[in-house]
C-alpha positions in Angstrom: 46.5 179.6 151.0 48.5 178.7 154.2 49.5 175.1 154.9 49.0 174.1 158.6 51.3 171.3 159.8 51.7 169.6 163.2 55.1 167.9 163.8 55.0 165.4 166.7 58.6 164.7 167.4 60.9 164.9 170.4 64.3 164.2 168.9 66.0 167.4 168.1 67.9 166.2 165.1 64.8 164.8 163.4 62.8 167.8 164.3 65.3 170.1 162.6 65.3 167.9 159.5 61.5 168.2 159.3 61.5 171.9 159.9 64.0 172.4 157.1 61.9 170.2 154.7 58.9 172.4 155.4 60.8 175.6 155.2 61.9 174.8 151.6 58.3 174.4 150.5 56.8 177.1 148.2 54.0 179.2 149.7 53.3 179.9 153.4 53.5 177.2 156.0 52.4 177.4 159.6 54.2 174.8 161.7 53.2 173.6 165.2 55.6 171.4 167.1 54.6 168.9 169.8 57.4 167.1 171.7 55.1 164.8 173.6 51.7 163.1 173.6 50.0 165.7 175.8 51.2 168.6 173.8 50.1 166.9 170.6 46.7 166.3 172.2 46.4 170.0 172.9 47.1 171.0 169.3 44.7 168.3 168.0 41.9 169.6 170.2 42.4 173.3 169.4 44.0 173.9 166.0 43.1 173.3 162.4 45.6 171.1 160.6 46.2 170.2 157.0 48.8 167.6 157.7 50.3 165.7 160.7 53.9 164.4 160.8 54.0 161.9 163.6 56.9 160.0 165.1 55.4 157.2 167.1 58.1 157.0 169.7 57.5 160.0 171.9 57.2 160.7 175.7 54.0 161.4 177.6 54.9 165.0 178.5 57.6 167.4 177.3 61.1 166.5 178.8 60.0 163.1 180.1 62.2 160.1 179.6 59.3 157.6 179.0 59.3 157.7 175.2 57.4 154.7 173.8 55.6 153.9 170.5 52.4 153.5 172.5 52.2 157.2 173.1 52.5 158.0 169.4 49.8 155.5 168.8 47.6 157.3 171.2 48.2 160.6 169.3 47.3 158.7 166.1 44.0 157.6 167.6 43.3 161.1 168.9 44.0 162.6 165.5 41.6 160.1 163.8 38.9 160.9 166.4 39.4 164.7 166.5 40.4 165.4 162.9 39.4 162.4 160.8 39.8 164.4 157.6 43.4 165.3 158.2 46.1 163.1 156.5 48.9 161.7 158.7 52.5 160.8 157.9 53.7 158.2 160.4 57.4 157.8 160.9 58.2 154.3 161.9 61.1 152.2 163.2 61.4 148.6 164.3 59.8 149.2 167.8 56.6 150.5 166.2 56.0 147.7 163.7 53.4 146.0 165.9 51.1 149.0 165.5 51.2 149.2 161.7 48.7 146.5 160.7 46.0 148.1 162.8 46.8 151.5 161.4 46.8 150.2 157.8 43.2 149.2 158.2 42.3 152.9 158.3 44.2 153.9 155.3 42.5 155.3 152.2 43.6 156.7 148.9 41.7 160.0 148.4 41.8 163.0 146.1 41.8 165.2 149.2 42.3 168.7 147.7 40.4 168.3 144.4 43.6 168.1 142.2 42.7 164.8 140.5 45.6 163.2 142.3 45.0 160.7 145.2 46.9 161.0 148.4 47.1 158.4 151.2 45.1 159.5 154.2 47.7 157.6 156.3 51.2 157.1 155.0 54.1 155.3 156.6 57.7 156.3 156.2 60.7 154.7 157.8 63.2 157.2 159.1 66.0 155.6 157.1 64.0 156.6 154.0 63.6 160.2 155.0 64.8 161.4 151.6 61.4 160.4 150.2 59.6 162.9 152.4 60.4 166.2 150.6 58.8 165.1 147.4 55.6 164.0 149.2 55.5 167.4 151.0 55.9 169.4 147.8 52.9 167.7 146.2 50.7 168.2 149.3 51.8 171.9 149.7 51.1 172.6 146.1 47.6 171.0 146.4 46.7 173.1 149.4 48.2 176.4 148.0 46.3 175.7 144.7 43.0 176.1 146.6 43.6 179.8 146.5 43.0 179.7 142.8 39.3 179.6 143.7 38.0 183.1 144.3 35.5 182.9 147.2 32.7 185.5 147.4 31.5 185.0 150.9 28.7 187.5 150.7 29.4 188.7 154.2 29.3 185.2 155.7 31.9 184.5 158.3 33.1 181.0 157.2 35.4 178.9 159.5 38.7 177.8 158.0 37.2 174.3 157.7 34.2 175.5 155.8 36.4 177.6 153.6 38.6 174.6 152.8 35.7 172.3 152.0 33.9 174.8 149.7 37.2 175.5 147.8 37.9 171.8 147.5 34.4 171.2 146.1 34.9 174.1 143.5 38.4 172.9 142.6 37.2 169.3 142.0 34.9 170.7 139.2 37.5 173.1 137.8 35.8 176.1 139.3 37.6 179.4 139.6 34.9 181.4 141.4 32.3 180.4 144.0 29.6 182.7 145.5 28.4 181.5 148.9 25.0 182.3 150.5 23.5 180.9 153.7 20.4 178.7 153.4 20.0 177.7 157.0 21.3 174.9 159.1 20.4 171.9 161.1 19.7 172.2 164.9 22.7 169.9 165.5 25.1 172.7 164.4 25.5 171.6 160.7 25.2 174.4 158.2 23.6 174.6 154.8 25.0 176.9 152.1 24.1 177.7 148.5 27.2 177.6 146.2 27.2 179.0 142.7 30.4 177.8 141.1 31.8 179.3 137.8 34.6 178.2 135.5 37.4 180.2 134.0 35.1 181.4 131.2 32.5 182.7 133.7 30.0 179.9 133.0 28.1 178.5 135.9 29.2 174.9 136.5 27.1 174.1 139.5 24.3 175.7 141.4 24.7 173.6 144.5 23.6 173.1 148.1 26.3 172.2 150.6 25.5 170.6 154.0 28.6 170.9 156.3 28.9 169.3 159.6 30.6 166.5 161.6 31.7 163.4 159.6 29.1 161.4 161.5 26.3 163.8 160.5 27.4 163.9 156.9 27.8 160.2 156.5 24.4 159.7 158.1 22.7 162.2 155.8 24.4 160.6 152.7 23.1 157.3 153.8 19.6 158.6 154.3 19.7 160.2 150.9 20.7 156.9 149.3 18.1 154.9 151.3 15.1 157.2 151.1 15.4 160.3 149.0 16.2 158.3 145.8 12.6 157.1 145.9 11.3 160.6 145.1 11.1 162.3 141.7 14.6 163.6 140.9 13.0 166.9 139.7 12.3 167.8 143.4 15.5 166.4 145.0 18.9 167.7 144.0 21.3 165.0 142.9 24.2 164.2 145.1 27.4 165.6 143.6 30.1 164.7 146.2 30.7 163.7 149.8 33.9 165.2 151.1 35.4 163.6 154.2 39.0 164.9 154.0 40.8 168.2 153.9 38.9 170.0 156.6 39.8 168.3 159.8 36.7 167.5 161.9 34.3 168.9 159.3 32.9 167.0 156.3 30.4 168.0 153.6 27.8 166.6 151.3 27.0 168.6 148.1 23.9 168.5 145.9 23.3 170.0 142.5 20.1 171.9 141.8 18.5 171.3 138.4 16.8 174.7 138.1 16.9 178.3 139.3 15.6 178.5 142.8 15.8 182.0 144.2 13.3 181.8 147.0 12.2 179.6 149.9 8.9 178.4 151.1 9.0 181.2 153.7 9.0 183.7 150.7 6.3 181.8 149.0 4.1 182.0 152.1 3.4 185.6 151.4 2.2 185.1 147.8 -1.5 185.4 147.2 -4.0 184.4 144.5 -3.5 180.7 145.1 0.3 180.7 144.5 1.1 179.9 148.2 -1.4 177.0 148.2 0.0 175.8 144.8 3.5 175.5 146.4 2.2 173.4 149.3 0.4 171.2 146.8 3.7 170.6 144.9 5.4 169.8 148.2 2.7 167.3 149.1 2.8 165.6 145.7 6.6 165.6 145.8 6.9 163.4 148.9 3.7 161.4 148.4 5.7 158.3 147.2 7.0 157.9 150.7 3.5 157.4 152.2 1.5 155.9 149.3 -0.2 152.8 150.3 1.1 152.9 153.9 -1.7 151.5 156.2 -2.7 153.0 159.5 -1.2 151.7 162.8 -1.8 152.3 166.5 0.9 154.1 168.5 1.1 156.2 171.6 1.5 159.9 171.4 4.9 159.4 173.2 6.2 157.5 170.2 5.3 160.4 167.9 7.0 162.9 170.2 10.1 160.7 170.5 10.6 161.3 166.7 11.6 165.0 167.5 12.4 165.1 171.2 14.0 162.6 173.5 12.3 161.3 176.7 14.9 163.0 178.8 14.4 166.4 177.2 10.6 166.0 177.2 10.6 165.2 180.9 12.7 168.2 181.6 10.5 170.7 179.8 7.3 169.1 181.1 8.5 169.5 184.7 9.9 173.0 184.2 6.7 174.4 182.6 4.3 172.4 184.8 2.6 170.6 182.0 1.0 168.0 184.3 -1.4 166.8 181.6 1.3 165.9 179.1 2.3 162.5 180.7 -1.2 161.1 180.6 -1.7 162.6 177.2 1.5 160.9 175.8 0.3 157.5 177.1 -2.8 157.6 174.8 -2.9 155.3 171.8 -4.0 156.9 168.6 -4.4 155.9 164.9 -1.4 157.0 162.9 0.1 156.7 159.5 3.7 155.9 160.0 5.9 156.3 157.0 9.1 157.9 155.7 9.0 161.7 156.2 11.4 164.6 155.7 11.5 165.2 159.4 12.7 168.9 159.3 10.5 170.5 156.7 10.8 174.1 157.7 10.4 176.9 155.2 14.1 177.2 154.4 14.4 173.6 153.5 12.1 174.1 150.5 13.5 176.1 147.7 11.1 177.7 145.2 11.7 178.9 141.7 9.9 181.8 139.9 7.5 179.3 138.2 6.6 177.7 141.5 8.7 174.6 141.1 10.1 173.3 144.4 13.3 171.5 145.5 13.7 169.8 148.9 17.0 170.1 150.7 18.7 169.0 154.0 18.1 165.3 154.5 19.6 164.8 157.9 16.3 163.9 159.6 14.7 161.8 156.8 13.3 158.6 158.2 10.1 157.1 159.5 7.6 159.1 161.5 4.1 160.5 161.6 3.2 161.6 158.1 1.4 164.7 159.6 4.7 166.0 161.1 6.0 167.4 157.8 3.0 169.7 157.0 2.7 170.7 160.7 6.4 171.6 160.8 6.1 173.7 157.7 3.1 175.5 159.2 4.6 176.2 162.6 8.1 177.0 161.3 6.6 180.3 160.1 6.3 181.2 163.8 9.3 179.5 165.4 12.1 179.0 163.0 15.2 181.3 163.6 15.0 182.6 160.1 11.2 183.0 160.1 9.5 185.9 158.4 8.0 188.9 160.3 4.4 188.2 161.0 3.7 191.5 162.8 2.0 190.2 166.0 0.1 187.2 164.5 -1.0 185.0 166.2 -2.0 186.6 169.4 -2.1 184.4 172.5 -5.9 184.2 172.3 -5.7 183.1 168.7 -3.0 180.5 169.6 -5.5 179.0 172.1 -7.9 178.5 169.2 -5.4 176.7 167.0 -7.9 174.0 166.0 -10.4 176.6 164.7 -8.9 178.1 161.6 -11.6 180.8 161.2 -10.6 182.3 164.5 -6.9 181.4 164.4 -6.3 183.1 161.0 -7.9 186.4 161.6 -5.3 189.0 160.6 -2.8 186.4 159.5 -0.5 187.7 156.7 0.1 184.1 155.5 -3.4 182.7 155.8 -3.4 180.9 152.4 -0.1 179.1 153.2 -1.3 178.1 156.7 -4.6 176.9 155.4 -2.9 174.8 152.7 -0.5 173.2 155.3 -3.5 172.4 157.5 -5.4 170.9 154.6 -2.4 168.8 153.8 -2.2 167.6 157.4 -5.9 166.7 157.4 -5.6 164.9 154.1 -2.6 162.8 154.9 -3.1 161.9 158.6 -5.0 159.0 160.0 -7.2 161.6 161.8 -7.3 164.8 163.7 -5.8 163.2 166.8 -2.7 162.4 164.8 -2.5 166.0 163.6 -2.8 167.3 167.1 -0.2 164.8 168.4 2.2 166.0 165.7 1.6 169.6 166.6 2.1 168.8 170.3 5.4 167.1 169.5 6.7 170.0 167.5 5.7 172.6 170.1 7.1 170.7 173.1 10.4 170.7 171.3 10.3 174.5 171.0 10.3 174.7 174.8 13.9 173.5 175.0 15.3 176.3 172.9 16.3 179.6 174.4 15.1 182.0 171.7 11.5 180.8 171.3 8.5 182.8 172.7 7.6 180.4 175.5 4.3 182.2 176.3 3.2 181.7 172.7 4.4 178.0 172.7 2.3 177.3 175.8 -0.7 179.0 174.4 -0.5 177.0 171.2 0.0 173.8 173.2 -3.3 174.7 175.0 -5.0 175.2 171.7 -3.6 171.9 170.3 -4.8 170.0 173.5 -8.2 171.6 173.2 -8.4 170.6 169.5 -7.5 167.0 170.5 -10.1 166.9 173.2 -12.8 168.0 170.8 -12.1 165.3 168.3 
């Protein structure tokens, strides 16, 4: 495992000392050197780094004579913004002392590389105590190189170096020696969801886990949503949170959940099961999240408020104008009865795992929060048609069927997943305040599909026509 280091230093003598200290480390080390603030900015913006060695007194550009601690402080701030999970060693001298109290407020002691040994996320070292640095570097290099002890079976997945680092750190934290990775999906924001099967040195499975990897802001938000909302549900249907990793992978963080059972399929797979099994899965999902909406009274809200849960006003106006949906603005101004409660918010087929006995587990909590209760079953139904990892439906629905969305007898003719769709619709009907809320939820989901490049726009527009027709008939 290669150690990636950025040295930010303009004094030749100190730079050679640092190079020599790094050259004496065991294992492979890749060293980048920045002699100024602007060069350091370029590396921070474009390179993955395991460690930053920062002298605060540097010039603005290479060769300039305007060296000042303020420029090093700017690099420090940029590093914390661009690569918040990367530890920084700050070399200080008397001119820099004024900056140290503010920097110290951001310091944490963290087991960054899963070795059971905490490292300071920000460490300060006076140049007159340079002899302390080699010992610190040896420990860090050993921790990074030890990540290669984990054998990673990527299953053909092209992981970024940040994702590779985080997955290995997670496995290392639990004394794993082998980790098989498979893709489960990912949030629309760019976050990715992976299945991790971690084994120990004896070949025993330590954890069957789900990892959500994304920006630190996304991951912190999801972890908070889990603590605030998901803990209300039966733990049998919500994986327990094992770890949140903020350090060791630069600008990428991860939250990891442990599965309690063996889940080898998704709701997309279950949709094709017949004989009542598909409907049974939907029933289990409905019961699983029922504590969120139990006892919640009806309220009156505009359709625009329902749509805002999944699509901003700016984005909505853009697609409404582009596709000439003149009726949408007056439609969104209508007040309807709703049941407004906590929902999953992104309940597509890949976010429901299913075991052989039909047990279910819900994953990916980045959109959990309040919204129309009918949005979850509607999302599950329509994700069969529009999700990027949707199953092949072989021409269903036709455009004519889409325009009859509200009439299931016509809509489901020739549908290969009719039992699943019927069960989703029954769940919508059961949980919503009325059919107008169901239609408004479907409108919101479909309008959002118009902003994506890879959706069948003709089919989206036909379904929107069918949804509007259903609303008008209620």
